[in-house]
C-alpha positions, 0 to 999 in steps of 0.5 A, spaced: 500 500 499 502 506 498 502 511 504 496 516 500 492 510 500 493 508 508 492 516 509 486 515 507 483 510 509 486 512 516 482 518 514 476 514 512 477 510 519 477 516 523 471 518 521 467 513 521 468 512 529 467 518 530 460 518 526 459 512 531 461 516 536 456 521 535 451 517 533 451 513 540 451 520 544 444 522 540 441 515 542 443 516 550 441 522 549 435 521 546 434 515 551 434 520 558 431 525 555 424 520 553 422 520 560 423 527 562 419 529 555 414 524 557 413 528 564 413 534 561 408 532 556 403 528 561 404 535 566 402 538 560 396 535 559 394 535 565 393 542 565 390 543 560 384 539 562 384 543 569 385 549 566 379 547 560 373 548 564 374 554 567 376 557 560 369 554 558 365 557 564 369 565 563 367 563 556 360 562 557 361 569 561 362 573 557 357 570 553 352 572 557 354 579 560 354 581 551 347 579 551 346 582 557 349 589 556 345 589 549 339 587 553 341 593 557 342 599 551 336 596 548 331 597 554 335 604 554 333 606 548 326 604 548 327 609 554 329 615 551 325 613 545 319 613 548 320 619 552 326 623 548 325 630 551 325 627 559 332 623 557 335 629 554 333 634 560 336 628 566 342 628 562 342 636 562 341 635 570 346 630 571 351 633 567 350 640 571 350 636 577 357 632 575 360 637 573 359 642 580 361 636 583 368 635 580 369 642 581 370 642 589 
């Protein structure tokens, strides 16, 4: 064998050995990380399971609040339409008194 071929063969073996070591290191890391990852996934699922009902209640409460505010706005609007002069007079009186209170 000539020296160049020996050097090339030694280099290939060296690269293959390094690659094998790297593969083994990655495999060991994967084996160590798998249980930790499974625990993290389990904890995330448990947290979601605990938070989900609360989030649903909050969502339902928001919808109910939106519906209720629309009902109140409609009722106020109906009263203003029924008695516009009284509504304007009441608004002016309230504005006057609030202005007086804020001047103090």
